[in-house]
Every structure is written in structure tokens, then in C-alpha cells.
TORPA-4810 file (N, C-alpha, C, O; in nm, 3 decimals):
<nodes>
NODE_1_2.392_4.896_-2.876_2.256_4.950_-2.885_2.155_4.836_-2.886_2.176_4.735_-2.953_X
NODE_2_2.048_4.853_-2.813_1.946_4.750_-2.805_1.858_4.750_-2.930_1.845_4.852_-2.998_X
NODE_3_1.800_4.635_-2.960_1.705_4.628_-3.070_1.579_4.704_-3.030_1.561_4.735_-2.912_X
NODE_4_1.493_4.734_-3.126_1.380_4.824_-3.102_1.285_4.776_-2.994_1.222_4.857_-2.927_X
NODE_5_1.273_4.645_-2.977_1.177_4.593_-2.879_1.236_4.572_-2.740_1.164_4.539_-2.647_X
NODE_6_1.369_4.592_-2.727_1.435_4.577_-2.597_1.466_4.714_-2.535_1.454_4.817_-2.601_X
NODE_7_1.505_4.711_-2.408_1.553_4.833_-2.344_1.678_4.797_-2.262_1.700_4.682_-2.226_X
NODE_8_1.759_4.899_-2.233_1.883_4.876_-2.159_1.857_4.881_-2.010_1.807_4.981_-1.958_X
NODE_9_1.891_4.773_-1.940_1.874_4.764_-1.796_2.010_4.791_-1.732_2.100_4.707_-1.736_X
NODE_10_2.024_4.909_-1.673_2.152_4.950_-1.615_2.194_4.862_-1.498_2.313_4.849_-1.470_X
NODE_11_2.097_4.802_-1.429_2.130_4.720_-1.311_2.206_4.594_-1.348_2.287_4.545_-1.270_X
NODE_12_2.180_4.541_-1.469_2.251_4.420_-1.513_2.341_4.449_-1.633_2.414_4.363_-1.680_X
NODE_13_2.334_4.576_-1.680_2.415_4.622_-1.793_2.394_4.535_-1.916_2.489_4.494_-1.983_X
NODE_14_2.267_4.509_-1.945_2.229_4.428_-2.060_2.104_4.482_-2.126_2.025_4.553_-2.063_X
NODE_15_2.085_4.449_-2.252_1.958_4.479_-2.321_1.861_4.366_-2.286_1.895_4.249_-2.302_X
NODE_16_1.744_4.400_-2.241_1.647_4.298_-2.199_1.511_4.327_-2.259_1.482_4.439_-2.302_X
NODE_17_1.428_4.224_-2.261_1.290_4.240_-2.307_1.203_4.289_-2.192_1.235_4.263_-2.076_X
NODE_18_1.095_4.359_-2.221_1.003_4.402_-2.114_0.949_4.283_-2.036_0.942_4.172_-2.089_X
NODE_19_0.911_4.306_-1.911_0.853_4.200_-1.830_0.730_4.144_-1.900_0.647_4.219_-1.951_X
NODE_20_0.719_4.013_-1.903_0.605_3.949_-1.969_0.633_3.916_-2.115_0.541_3.879_-2.188_X
NODE_21_0.758_3.929_-2.157_0.795_3.895_-2.294_0.928_3.822_-2.295_0.998_3.820_-2.194_X
NODE_22_0.963_3.761_-2.408_1.088_3.689_-2.421_1.142_3.707_-2.562_1.068_3.741_-2.654_X
NODE_23_1.271_3.684_-2.577_1.337_3.707_-2.705_1.328_3.583_-2.794_1.368_3.474_-2.754_X
NODE_24_1.275_3.602_-2.915_1.267_3.493_-3.012_1.287_3.553_-3.151_1.219_3.648_-3.190_X
NODE_25_1.382_3.495_-3.225_1.414_3.546_-3.358_1.447_3.695_-3.356_1.405_3.771_-3.443_X
NODE_26_1.524_3.735_-3.253_1.571_3.874_-3.238_1.459_3.975_-3.216_1.478_4.094_-3.240_X
NODE_27_1.343_3.928_-3.172_1.230_4.016_-3.143_1.171_3.978_-3.008_1.157_3.860_-2.977_X
NODE_28_1.137_4.079_-2.927_1.072_4.051_-2.798_0.925_4.019_-2.824_0.848_4.103_-2.871_X
NODE_29_0.888_3.895_-2.793_0.751_3.849_-2.815_0.680_3.837_-2.681_0.730_3.771_-2.590_X
NODE_30_0.565_3.902_-2.667_0.491_3.894_-2.541_0.433_3.754_-2.523_0.393_3.688_-2.619_X
NODE_31_0.428_3.710_-2.398_0.375_3.577_-2.366_0.231_3.566_-2.415_0.149_3.654_-2.390_X
NODE_32_0.201_3.458_-2.483_0.066_3.438_-2.536_-0.016_3.346_-2.447_-0.130_3.312_-2.479_X
NODE_33_0.044_3.305_-2.334_-0.025_3.212_-2.244_-0.114_3.290_-2.147_-0.072_3.391_-2.091_X
NODE_34_-0.234_3.242_-2.129_-0.328_3.310_-2.041_-0.276_3.316_-1.897_-0.224_3.217_-1.845_X
NODE_35_-0.291_3.432_-1.833_-0.256_3.454_-1.692_-0.107_3.432_-1.664_-0.068_3.394_-1.553_X
NODE_36_-0.024_3.458_-1.765_0.121_3.437_-1.753_0.192_3.569_-1.729_0.163_3.669_-1.795_X
NODE_37_0.285_3.571_-1.633_0.362_3.692_-1.602_0.500_3.690_-1.666_0.553_3.796_-1.699_X
NODE_38_0.558_3.572_-1.684_0.689_3.559_-1.748_0.698_3.423_-1.816_0.645_3.323_-1.766_X
NODE_39_0.766_3.420_-1.931_0.772_3.295_-2.005_0.900_3.286_-2.087_0.976_3.382_-2.095_X
NODE_40_0.921_3.170_-2.149_1.029_3.153_-2.245_0.971_3.081_-2.367_0.849_3.070_-2.379_X
NODE_41_1.055_3.034_-2.456_1.006_2.972_-2.578_0.933_2.840_-2.553_0.861_2.791_-2.639_X
NODE_42_0.954_2.782_-2.434_0.890_2.654_-2.402_0.751_2.673_-2.342_0.659_2.597_-2.374_X
NODE_43_0.736_2.773_-2.256_0.607_2.795_-2.191_0.617_2.897_-2.080_0.718_2.966_-2.068_X
NODE_44_0.514_2.905_-1.999_0.510_3.003_-1.891_0.595_2.955_-1.773_0.591_2.838_-1.734_X
NODE_45_0.673_3.047_-1.716_0.759_3.014_-1.603_0.710_3.078_-1.473_0.733_3.025_-1.364_X
NODE_46_0.642_3.192_-1.483_0.584_3.260_-1.367_0.442_3.302_-1.403_0.419_3.363_-1.507_X
NODE_47_0.349_3.269_-1.317_0.208_3.301_-1.342_0.161_3.419_-1.258_0.224_3.454_-1.158_X
NODE_48_0.052_3.479_-1.299_-0.007_3.587_-1.223_-0.066_3.534_-1.093_-0.083_3.413_-1.076_X
NODE_49_-0.098_3.626_-1.002_-0.154_3.588_-0.873_-0.280_3.503_-0.892_-0.366_3.535_-0.973_X
NODE_50_-0.287_3.394_-0.816_-0.402_3.306_-0.823_-0.385_3.192_-0.923_-0.477_3.113_-0.944_X
NODE_51_-0.265_3.183_-0.984_-0.237_3.077_-1.082_-0.098_3.019_-1.055_-0.017_3.080_-0.985_X
NODE_52_-0.072_2.901_-1.109_0.058_2.837_-1.091_0.100_2.769_-1.222_0.015_2.727_-1.300_X
NODE_53_0.233_2.759_-1.248_0.281_2.696_-1.371_0.251_2.546_-1.372_0.278_2.476_-1.274_X
NODE_54_0.196_2.499_-1.484_0.166_2.357_-1.499_0.181_2.319_-1.646_0.103_2.361_-1.730_X
NODE_55_0.283_2.239_-1.676_0.310_2.194_-1.813_0.323_2.311_-1.909_0.274_2.305_-2.022_X
NODE_56_0.389_2.418_-1.865_0.413_2.533_-1.951_0.300_2.633_-1.956_0.312_2.737_-2.020_X
NODE_57_0.189_2.603_-1.889_0.074_2.692_-1.887_0.046_2.737_-1.745_0.116_2.697_-1.651_X
NODE_58_-0.057_2.820_-1.728_-0.096_2.866_-1.595_-0.233_2.808_-1.557_-0.334_2.837_-1.622_X
NODE_59_-0.233_2.727_-1.453_-0.358_2.668_-1.404_-0.404_2.745_-1.280_-0.322_2.804_-1.210_X
NODE_60_-0.532_2.743_-1.253_-0.586_2.822_-1.142_-0.567_2.753_-1.008_-0.581_2.632_-0.995_X
NODE_61_-0.535_2.834_-0.906_-0.530_2.786_-0.768_-0.675_2.768_-0.720_-0.769_2.803_-0.791_X
NODE_62_-0.692_2.714_-0.602_-0.826_2.700_-0.545_-0.880_2.838_-0.505_-0.806_2.936_-0.505_X
NODE_63_-1.005_2.844_-0.471_-1.072_2.970_-0.439_-1.002_3.046_-0.326_-0.961_2.987_-0.226_X
NODE_64_-0.988_3.179_-0.344_-0.932_3.271_-0.244_-0.784_3.250_-0.218_-0.730_3.302_-0.120_X
NODE_65_-0.717_3.175_-0.305_-0.574_3.148_-0.289_-0.493_3.245_-0.375_-0.523_3.263_-0.493_X
NODE_66_-0.390_3.307_-0.316_-0.305_3.401_-0.388_-0.194_3.328_-0.463_-0.168_3.356_-0.580_X
NODE_67_-0.129_3.235_-0.396_-0.021_3.157_-0.458_-0.033_3.012_-0.415_-0.076_2.982_-0.304_X
NODE_68_0.006_2.921_-0.505_-0.011_2.779_-0.472_0.089_2.695_-0.551_0.150_2.742_-0.647_X
NODE_69_0.105_2.570_-0.508_0.188_2.474_-0.578_0.105_2.389_-0.671_0.155_2.334_-0.770_X
NODE_70_-0.024_2.377_-0.639_-0.119_2.305_-0.724_-0.258_2.353_-0.685_-0.274_2.432_-0.592_X
NODE_71_-0.359_2.304_-0.756_-0.497_2.346_-0.728_-0.541_2.313_-0.586_-0.629_2.379_-0.531_X
NODE_72_-0.480_2.211_-0.527_-0.521_2.169_-0.394_-0.413_2.192_-0.288_-0.422_2.139_-0.178_X
NODE_73_-0.310_2.272_-0.323_-0.201_2.298_-0.228_-0.168_2.446_-0.227_-0.074_2.490_-0.293_X
NODE_74_-0.248_2.523_-0.152_-0.229_2.668_-0.146_-0.113_2.703_-0.052_-0.087_2.633_0.046_X
NODE_75_-0.044_2.814_-0.084_0.066_2.862_-0.002_0.026_2.986_0.077_0.063_3.001_0.194_X
NODE_76_-0.050_3.075_0.014_-0.096_3.196_0.082_-0.237_3.232_0.035_-0.276_3.200_-0.078_X
NODE_77_-0.312_3.298_0.122_-0.454_3.327_0.095_-0.483_3.476_0.088_-0.403_3.558_0.132_X
NODE_78_-0.598_3.509_0.031_-0.645_3.647_0.029_-0.670_3.696_0.172_-0.689_3.616_0.264_X
NODE_79_-0.671_3.829_0.187_-0.700_3.886_0.319_-0.838_3.839_0.366_-0.933_3.838_0.289_X
NODE_80_-0.847_3.800_0.491_-0.974_3.753_0.547_-0.989_3.603_0.540_-1.091_3.548_0.581_X
NODE_81_-0.886_3.535_0.485_-0.891_3.389_0.475_-0.767_3.328_0.541_-0.660_3.389_0.541_X
NODE_82_-0.783_3.211_0.597_-0.675_3.143_0.669_-0.644_3.010_0.601_-0.734_2.940_0.555_X
NODE_83_-0.516_2.977_0.594_-0.472_2.853_0.529_-0.492_2.734_0.622_-0.439_2.731_0.733_X
NODE_84_-0.569_2.636_0.575_-0.590_2.512_0.651_-0.588_2.395_0.554_-0.665_2.392_0.458_X
NODE_85_-0.500_2.299_0.578_-0.494_2.178_0.497_-0.479_2.209_0.348_-0.534_2.139_0.263_X
NODE_86_-0.404_2.315_0.317_-0.377_2.349_0.178_-0.484_2.428_0.107_-0.470_2.455_-0.012_X
NODE_87_-0.591_2.466_0.177_-0.697_2.547_0.116_-0.723_2.670_0.203_-0.681_2.676_0.318_X
NODE_88_-0.792_2.768_0.145_-0.819_2.894_0.215_-0.959_2.892_0.276_-1.059_2.872_0.206_X
NODE_89_-0.965_2.912_0.406_-1.090_2.910_0.480_-1.122_3.052_0.527_-1.034_3.123_0.576_X
NODE_90_-1.247_3.092_0.513_-1.290_3.223_0.562_-1.257_3.233_0.711_-1.303_3.151_0.791_X
NODE_91_-1.178_3.333_0.747_-1.136_3.348_0.887_-1.255_3.354_0.981_-1.249_3.306_1.094_X
NODE_92_-1.364_3.413_0.933_-1.484_3.424_1.017_-1.550_3.289_1.042_-1.630_3.273_1.134_X
NODE_93_-1.515_3.190_0.957_-1.576_3.058_0.973_-1.497_2.970_1.070_-1.544_2.862_1.108_X
NODE_94_-1.377_3.016_1.112_-1.300_2.940_1.212_-1.369_2.962_1.346_-1.369_3.072_1.401_X
NODE_95_-1.427_2.858_1.395_-1.518_2.874_1.509_-1.448_2.864_1.645_-1.337_2.812_1.657_X
NODE_96_-1.515_2.916_1.743_-1.469_2.907_1.881_-1.593_2.893_1.970_-1.706_2.913_1.924_X
NODE_97_-1.571_2.861_2.092_-1.683_2.842_2.185_-1.640_2.889_2.324_-1.524_2.876_2.362_X
NODE_98_-1.734_2.944_2.399_-1.706_2.989_2.535_-1.725_2.873_2.632_-1.833_2.815_2.641_X
NODE_99_-1.619_2.841_2.705_-1.624_2.733_2.804_-1.570_2.786_2.935_-1.452_2.819_2.946_X
NODE_100_-1.657_2.795_3.034_-1.617_2.844_3.167_-1.546_2.980_3.157_-1.439_3.000_3.214_X
NODE_101_-1.608_3.071_3.083_-1.559_3.209_3.066_-1.427_3.218_2.989_-1.359_3.321_2.995_X
NODE_102_-1.392_3.113_2.918_-1.273_3.114_2.833_-1.312_3.081_2.689_-1.401_3.000_2.665_X
NODE_103_-1.244_3.144_2.595_-1.272_3.118_2.454_-1.182_3.004_2.406_-1.059_3.013_2.412_X
NODE_104_-1.244_2.898_2.357_-1.173_2.780_2.309_-1.196_2.766_2.158_-1.310_2.767_2.112_X
NODE_105_-1.086_2.752_2.083_-1.097_2.732_1.938_-1.145_2.590_1.910_-1.099_2.494_1.972_X
NODE_106_-1.237_2.579_1.815_-1.288_2.447_1.777_-1.177_2.363_1.714_-1.076_2.419_1.671_X
NODE_107_-1.193_2.232_1.709_-1.090_2.145_1.650_-1.063_2.182_1.503_-1.152_2.234_1.436_X
NODE_108_-0.942_2.155_1.452_-0.910_2.182_1.311_-1.010_2.116_1.217_-1.046_2.000_1.235_X
NODE_109_-1.054_2.190_1.115_-1.149_2.137_1.019_-1.293_2.155_1.059_-1.384_2.117_0.985_X
NODE_110_-1.316_2.212_1.175_-1.453_2.228_1.226_-1.503_2.370_1.200_-1.430_2.466_1.219_X
NODE_111_-1.629_2.383_1.157_-1.688_2.514_1.134_-1.787_2.553_1.243_-1.825_2.670_1.254_X
NODE_112_-1.829_2.457_1.323_-1.916_2.485_1.438_-1.901_2.373_1.539_-1.907_2.255_1.504_X
NODE_113_-1.881_2.410_1.666_-1.864_2.308_1.769_-1.949_2.339_1.892_-2.007_2.447_1.903_X
NODE_114_-1.955_2.245_1.982_-2.035_2.261_2.104_-1.963_2.195_2.221_-1.866_2.121_2.202_X
NODE_115_-2.010_2.223_2.341_-1.949_2.169_2.463_-2.056_2.097_2.544_-2.161_2.152_2.576_X
NODE_116_-2.026_1.972_2.577_-2.122_1.893_2.655_-2.047_1.782_2.729_-1.957_1.719_2.674_X
NODE_117_-2.085_1.760_2.854_-2.023_1.655_2.935_-1.870_1.666_2.936_-1.798_1.567_2.925_X
NODE_118_-1.823_1.792_2.951_-1.680_1.821_2.958_-1.604_1.787_2.830_-1.482_1.769_2.832_X
NODE_119_-1.677_1.778_2.718_-1.613_1.745_2.590_-1.654_1.848_2.485_-1.771_1.884_2.474_X
NODE_120_-1.555_1.895_2.408_-1.584_1.982_2.294_-1.596_1.894_2.171_-1.504_1.818_2.140_X
NODE_121_-1.707_1.903_2.102_-1.726_1.820_1.983_-1.772_1.906_1.865_-1.833_2.012_1.883_X
NODE_122_-1.741_1.858_1.746_-1.771_1.933_1.623_-1.911_1.898_1.571_-1.953_1.782_1.576_X
NODE_123_-1.980_2.000_1.522_-2.113_1.981_1.465_-2.107_1.981_1.312_-2.168_1.897_1.246_X
NODE_124_-2.033_2.080_1.256_-2.017_2.090_1.111_-1.869_2.105_1.077_-1.792_2.162_1.154_X
NODE_125_-1.830_2.055_0.960_-1.691_2.066_0.915_-1.680_2.161_0.796_-1.779_2.189_0.728_X
NODE_126_-1.557_2.211_0.772_-1.531_2.300_0.659_-1.498_2.216_0.536_-1.490_2.093_0.544_X
NODE_127_-1.478_2.284_0.423_-1.444_2.214_0.298_-1.317_2.132_0.316_-1.227_2.171_0.390_X
NODE_128_-1.310_2.018_0.247_-1.197_1.928_0.245_-1.183_1.845_0.373_-1.080_1.782_0.395_X
NODE_129_-1.286_1.846_0.458_-1.290_1.761_0.577_-1.420_1.682_0.580_-1.517_1.718_0.512_X
NODE_130_-1.423_1.575_0.659_-1.545_1.495_0.672_-1.546_1.425_0.807_-1.443_1.417_0.875_X
NODE_131_-1.663_1.375_0.846_-1.675_1.293_0.967_-1.663_1.146_0.927_-1.734_1.100_0.837_X
NODE_132_-1.573_1.073_0.993_-1.565_0.930_0.963_-1.676_0.855_1.035_-1.763_0.917_1.097_X
NODE_133_-1.674_0.724_1.027_-1.783_0.642_1.080_-1.803_0.653_1.230_-1.910_0.619_1.281_X
NODE_134_-1.699_0.700_1.303_-1.713_0.715_1.448_-1.724_0.862_1.489_-1.717_0.896_1.607_X
NODE_135_-1.740_0.950_1.387_-1.762_1.091_1.417_-1.637_1.175_1.433_-1.645_1.291_1.476_X
NODE_136_-1.520_1.119_1.400_-1.396_1.194_1.410_-1.372_1.276_1.284_-1.400_1.229_1.173_X
NODE_137_-1.321_1.399_1.300_-1.292_1.484_1.184_-1.168_1.433_1.113_-1.063_1.413_1.174_X
NODE_138_-1.181_1.412_0.982_-1.069_1.364_0.902_-1.057_1.450_0.775_-1.158_1.498_0.724_X
NODE_139_-0.933_1.469_0.723_-0.918_1.543_0.596_-0.949_1.454_0.477_-0.917_1.335_0.477_X
NODE_140_-1.011_1.512_0.376_-1.035_1.440_0.252_-0.905_1.432_0.173_-0.807_1.498_0.209_X
NODE_141_-0.904_1.353_0.068_-0.793_1.356_-0.028_-0.776_1.499_-0.075_-0.875_1.570_-0.092_X
NODE_142_-0.652_1.544_-0.096_-0.625_1.685_-0.122_-0.699_1.743_-0.242_-0.727_1.863_-0.244_X
NODE_143_-0.732_1.661_-0.342_-0.799_1.713_-0.462_-0.949_1.732_-0.442_-1.015_1.794_-0.525_X
NODE_144_-1.004_1.678_-0.332_-1.149_1.685_-0.308_-1.188_1.813_-0.234_-1.120_1.857_-0.142_X
NODE_145_-1.299_1.872_-0.276_-1.359_1.980_-0.199_-1.438_1.918_-0.084_-1.428_1.962_0.031_X
NODE_146_-1.516_1.816_-0.115_-1.585_1.733_-0.014_-1.568_1.588_-0.054_-1.543_1.557_-0.171_X
NODE_147_-1.582_1.497_0.044_-1.563_1.356_0.013_-1.663_1.269_0.091_-1.733_1.317_0.180_X
NODE_148_-1.666_1.142_0.054_-1.758_1.048_0.117_-1.717_1.019_0.261_-1.598_1.012_0.291_X
NODE_149_-1.815_1.003_0.348_-1.786_0.979_0.489_-1.724_0.842_0.514_-1.668_0.817_0.620_X
NODE_150_-1.734_0.753_0.415_-1.680_0.619_0.431_-1.540_0.603_0.372_-1.471_0.505_0.399_X
NODE_151_-1.499_0.701_0.289_-1.370_0.688_0.222_-1.320_0.827_0.182_-1.381_0.893_0.098_X
NODE_152_-1.210_0.870_0.240_-1.157_1.005_0.215_-1.108_1.025_0.073_-1.093_1.139_0.029_X
NODE_153_-1.083_0.916_0.000_-1.032_0.928_-0.137_-1.143_0.930_-0.242_-1.116_0.941_-0.361_X
NODE_154_-1.269_0.921_-0.198_-1.383_0.930_-0.291_-1.441_1.070_-0.283_-1.508_1.105_-0.185_X
NODE_155_-1.415_1.150_-0.384_-1.462_1.290_-0.385_-1.611_1.296_-0.418_-1.661_1.218_-0.499_X
NODE_156_-1.680_1.390_-0.355_-1.820_1.416_-0.388_-1.837_1.553_-0.452_-1.943_1.581_-0.509_X
NODE_157_-1.734_1.639_-0.444_-1.731_1.766_-0.517_-1.585_1.808_-0.528_-1.499_1.759_-0.455_X
NODE_158_-1.558_1.901_-0.621_-1.419_1.936_-0.654_-1.392_2.086_-0.645_-1.485_2.168_-0.642_X
NODE_159_-1.264_2.121_-0.642_-1.221_2.260_-0.645_-1.228_2.312_-0.789_-1.213_2.236_-0.885_X
NODE_160_-1.249_2.443_-0.801_-1.235_2.514_-0.928_-1.294_2.444_-1.048_-1.411_2.404_-1.046_X
NODE_161_-1.212_2.429_-1.154_-1.259_2.373_-1.280_-1.241_2.221_-1.289_-1.270_2.162_-1.393_X
NODE_162_-1.193_2.157_-1.182_-1.175_2.012_-1.184_-1.310_1.943_-1.204_-1.414_1.993_-1.160_X
NODE_163_-1.308_1.829_-1.272_-1.430_1.755_-1.300_-1.442_1.634_-1.208_-1.344_1.564_-1.183_X
NODE_164_-1.563_1.611_-1.158_-1.589_1.494_-1.074_-1.628_1.377_-1.163_-1.736_1.378_-1.222_X
NODE_165_-1.542_1.278_-1.172_-1.567_1.160_-1.255_-1.530_1.035_-1.176_-1.415_1.017_-1.138_X
NODE_166_-1.629_0.952_-1.151_-1.603_0.827_-1.079_-1.545_0.847_-0.941_-1.463_0.767_-0.896_X
NODE_167_-1.587_0.955_-0.873_-1.537_0.981_-0.738_-1.400_1.044_-0.733_-1.342_1.058_-0.625_X
NODE_168_-1.346_1.085_-0.848_-1.216_1.149_-0.854_-1.227_1.287_-0.917_-1.309_1.309_-1.007_X
NODE_169_-1.145_1.381_-0.871_-1.141_1.515_-0.928_-1.028_1.520_-1.030_-0.910_1.507_-0.995_X
NODE_170_-1.064_1.538_-1.156_-0.967_1.530_-1.265_-0.958_1.662_-1.341_-1.057_1.734_-1.356_X
NODE_171_-0.836_1.692_-1.390_-0.812_1.809_-1.474_-0.820_1.768_-1.621_-0.813_1.650_-1.653_X
NODE_172_-0.836_1.866_-1.709_-0.836_1.839_-1.853_-0.705_1.772_-1.892_-0.599_1.809_-1.841_X
NODE_173_-0.710_1.674_-1.981_-0.589_1.603_-2.022_-0.508_1.685_-2.122_-0.386_1.670_-2.130_X
NODE_174_-0.574_1.772_-2.198_-0.504_1.857_-2.295_-0.438_1.972_-2.221_-0.507_2.053_-2.158_X
NODE_175_-0.306_1.982_-2.226_-0.235_2.084_-2.148_-0.264_2.226_-2.194_-0.233_2.321_-2.123_X
NODE_176_-0.324_2.242_-2.313_-0.358_2.375_-2.362_-0.505_2.410_-2.338_-0.552_2.515_-2.382_X
NODE_177_-0.577_2.322_-2.268_-0.720_2.343_-2.245_-0.746_2.432_-2.124_-0.677_2.425_-2.023_X
NODE_178_-0.848_2.517_-2.137_-0.896_2.597_-2.024_-1.026_2.539_-1.968_-1.060_2.564_-1.853_X
NODE_179_-1.097_2.463_-2.049_-1.224_2.403_-2.005_-1.250_2.274_-2.082_-1.219_2.263_-2.200_X
NODE_180_-1.309_2.177_-2.011_-1.346_2.048_-2.073_-1.466_1.992_-1.998_-1.458_1.881_-1.946_X
NODE_181_-1.578_2.067_-1.991_-1.694_2.026_-1.912_-1.750_1.890_-1.953_-1.783_1.866_-2.069_X
NODE_182_-1.760_1.802_-1.854_-1.820_1.672_-1.878_-1.727_1.564_-1.928_-1.760_1.446_-1.918_X
NODE_183_-1.611_1.602_-1.983_-1.521_1.503_-2.039_-1.379_1.560_-2.040_-1.351_1.653_-2.115_X
NODE_184_-1.290_1.505_-1.958_-1.154_1.559_-1.946_-1.075_1.545_-2.075_-0.972_1.611_-2.093_X
NODE_185_-1.121_1.459_-2.166_-1.051_1.438_-2.293_-1.109_1.519_-2.407_-1.065_1.505_-2.521_X
NODE_186_-1.207_1.605_-2.378_-1.271_1.684_-2.484_-1.270_1.831_-2.443_-1.349_1.874_-2.358_X
NODE_187_-1.181_1.908_-2.504_-1.164_2.049_-2.469_-1.262_2.137_-2.545_-1.287_2.117_-2.664_X
NODE_188_-1.318_2.236_-2.475_-1.410_2.330_-2.538_-1.355_2.472_-2.539_-1.410_2.559_-2.607_X
NODE_189_-1.248_2.497_-2.465_-1.186_2.630_-2.463_-1.036_2.612_-2.441_-0.994_2.526_-2.364_X
NODE_190_-0.956_2.693_-2.510_-0.810_2.676_-2.506_-0.740_2.807_-2.472_-0.801_2.914_-2.474_X
NODE_191_-0.612_2.797_-2.440_-0.532_2.915_-2.411_-0.514_2.996_-2.539_-0.537_2.946_-2.649_X
NODE_192_-0.473_3.121_-2.523_-0.452_3.207_-2.638_-0.347_3.146_-2.731_-0.243_3.097_-2.686_X
NODE_193_-0.374_3.151_-2.860_-0.284_3.092_-2.957_-0.324_2.953_-2.999_-0.264_2.893_-3.088_X
NODE_194_-0.430_2.900_-2.933_-0.484_2.768_-2.965_-0.636_2.777_-2.971_-0.696_2.862_-2.905_X
NODE_195_-0.697_2.689_-3.049_-0.844_2.683_-3.056_-0.887_2.537_-3.059_-0.812_2.451_-3.107_X
NODE_196_-1.007_2.506_-3.007_-1.052_2.366_-3.003_-1.109_2.318_-3.136_-1.192_2.385_-3.198_X
NODE_197_-1.064_2.202_-3.178_-1.116_2.137_-3.298_-1.142_1.991_-3.263_-1.049_1.917_-3.232_X
NODE_198_-1.269_1.951_-3.269_-1.308_1.814_-3.233_-1.255_1.775_-3.096_-1.212_1.661_-3.075_X
NODE_199_-1.260_1.871_-3.001_-1.222_1.842_-2.863_-1.075_1.851_-2.832_-1.034_1.821_-2.720_X
NODE_200_-0.993_1.892_-2.929_-0.848_1.902_-2.909_-0.801_2.045_-2.937_-0.842_2.105_-3.036_X
NODE_201_-0.716_2.097_-2.851_-0.662_2.232_-2.871_-0.548_2.225_-2.974_-0.448_2.158_-2.952_X
NODE_202_-0.566_2.295_-3.084_-0.466_2.294_-3.190_-0.410_2.434_-3.211_-0.480_2.534_-3.195_X
NODE_203_-0.282_2.440_-3.248_-0.213_2.567_-3.263_-0.264_2.646_-3.382_-0.294_2.592_-3.489_X
NODE_204_-0.272_2.778_-3.361_-0.307_2.869_-3.469_-0.178_2.913_-3.538_-0.070_2.866_-3.503_X
NODE_205_-0.189_3.002_-3.634_-0.070_3.056_-3.701_0.013_3.134_-3.599_-0.042_3.181_-3.500_X
NODE_206_0.143_3.148_-3.621_0.228_3.224_-3.528_0.173_3.365_-3.507_0.123_3.429_-3.599_X
NODE_207_0.183_3.412_-3.383_0.139_3.547_-3.344_-0.012_3.568_-3.362_-0.057_3.680_-3.382_X
NODE_208_-0.087_3.460_-3.355_-0.233_3.466_-3.368_-0.299_3.426_-3.237_-0.255_3.330_-3.173_X
NODE_209_-0.403_3.496_-3.196_-0.472_3.468_-3.070_-0.570_3.351_-3.082_-0.577_3.267_-2.992_X
NODE_210_-0.645_3.344_-3.192_-0.749_3.242_-3.208_-0.771_3.209_-3.354_-0.753_3.293_-3.442_X
NODE_211_-0.811_3.083_-3.380_-0.833_3.039_-3.517_-0.951_2.944_-3.528_-0.959_2.865_-3.621_X
NODE_212_-1.043_2.952_-3.432_-1.156_2.860_-3.429_-1.245_2.868_-3.551_-1.310_2.770_-3.586_X
NODE_213_-1.250_2.984_-3.617_-1.334_3.002_-3.735_-1.257_2.967_-3.862_-1.308_2.898_-3.950_X
NODE_214_-1.134_3.014_-3.871_-1.054_2.995_-3.993_-0.993_2.857_-4.005_-0.972_2.808_-4.116_X
NODE_215_-0.963_2.792_-3.891_-0.905_2.658_-3.893_-0.767_2.653_-3.829_-0.700_2.755_-3.816_X
NODE_216_-0.725_2.534_-3.789_-0.595_2.516_-3.724_-0.483_2.563_-3.817_-0.485_2.539_-3.937_X
NODE_217_-0.384_2.631_-3.758_-0.273_2.682_-3.836_-0.304_2.810_-3.909_-0.217_2.868_-3.974_X
NODE_218_-0.429_2.855_-3.899_-0.472_2.979_-3.964_-0.493_3.086_-3.857_-0.448_3.071_-3.744_X
NODE_219_-0.563_3.194_-3.893_-0.590_3.300_-3.796_-0.724_3.367_-3.826_-0.751_3.405_-3.940_X
NODE_220_-0.806_3.381_-3.725_-0.934_3.451_-3.741_-0.909_3.597_-3.775_-0.802_3.651_-3.746_X
NODE_221_-1.005_3.659_-3.835_-0.996_3.802_-3.865_-0.980_3.882_-3.736_-1.048_3.854_-3.637_X
NODE_222_-0.892_3.981_-3.737_-0.867_4.070_-3.623_-0.817_3.996_-3.498_-0.842_4.038_-3.385_X
NODE_223_-0.745_3.886_-3.522_-0.695_3.806_-3.409_-0.544_3.801_-3.400_-0.489_3.721_-3.325_X
NODE_224_-0.476_3.887_-3.475_-0.329_3.889_-3.468_-0.284_3.961_-3.342_-0.352_4.050_-3.291_X
NODE_225_-0.167_3.919_-3.293_-0.111_3.984_-3.173_-0.074_4.128_-3.204_-0.025_4.199_-3.116_X
</nodes>
């Protein structure tokens, strides 16, 4: 007979915990990690759509991405978007041009092109691409949304919640942080079960969602799982 929090799965002939929970101390405990679909006692193993596992937590993919390996390496995109260089591009923004009654697709990374003197050339580029010093389309470093025209590894803007610091797109250093605006070493928001204290995400009491008011290791009123 299964314990009260488990159910019998006839397909595997075992007592199992519901999806999104794991067995700890003979009780099925639901994952307390934000945007987590499946986890174990160490951390999240499968994330919800639009997120990926990172150091036991779920980090966000880039915009319009359904599944990814990292924030800058998308695997599949939302409907209406096309995968290019690891990011999702609006399908309508993939440009083409009519040349001698034929439709020609613009070069990769180009959002608008033109035809002159028997040459197709790009006028504007999409995110994560830039024009180098001789006008050739080049990809930026994968973590950059946009980059400097003189150096592909110098970011000028970033994806999602990444912070632009010294030309680099950086994530929060605290693995339990959800936000660290202005300083990757100072967290202002944390995953469920943790709260920020002096810029660091600290654990609350077991089975507690937040403890920012009561203190680390404690639990705010009405915050129990």
C-alpha cells in the first residue's frame, strides 16, 4: 500500500509521487523551486517551458524561446518565430527582396536588404548580429543581444535578466537569485524558500516560501507550503 501522499502507477508497478514532487522523509514534497516541473532533493531537474536547469534552479531562456540549453542557446521557438544563431527571430522579420521577378532571401542575420549593381546587400541586422568595419554581417558573442561594431565580444545590450557590466552580459552570482539589478553580487529577489538578506539569498525554515520579514531560517506569516 502506498503512503498517503503517493499513488500506485500500474505502468511501472510502483508507488510514486505526483509529477512535480519528490520523496523526502517518507513524504512527497512538492518542488519549491520557481518554474520547476520535476526535482529531487538536490534541485530542479526539469524546468517548465521557457526555462532551463542551471545549478539546481530554473533560469529563463531568451525571449520567445520554448526550450533552450542556456539563455543564449535556444533549441525551439514559439510559433511565428524562427531559430537563428541560437535565438528566436520574428518570422516576419526574415527579409526577402524581389530580383528579376524572383524572391531572394536576405543574407543570414539581415532584417532588411537591397539590390544594386548586381549585388544583394544588407541594410539592417537582427539581434545578436552586427556590421564589422568593412560592412560584413557578423554574429555577436552568444551572450550579447547587440554588440560593438569593432569587437563582437563587447556587448552593448543583453538578453533577458542578464546585466551589462564592462561590455559583458553577466548573470547573478547567487544561484538562488532571481534578480540582482545593477550588481551581480547583490541579490534583491530569490527563489521560493529563500529570501534576500544584505544582498544574499538565505534559506528559510523547511517548507516555508519566504522569510524576508521574520529572518533567515524563520518563516513569514502565512508563508508555509
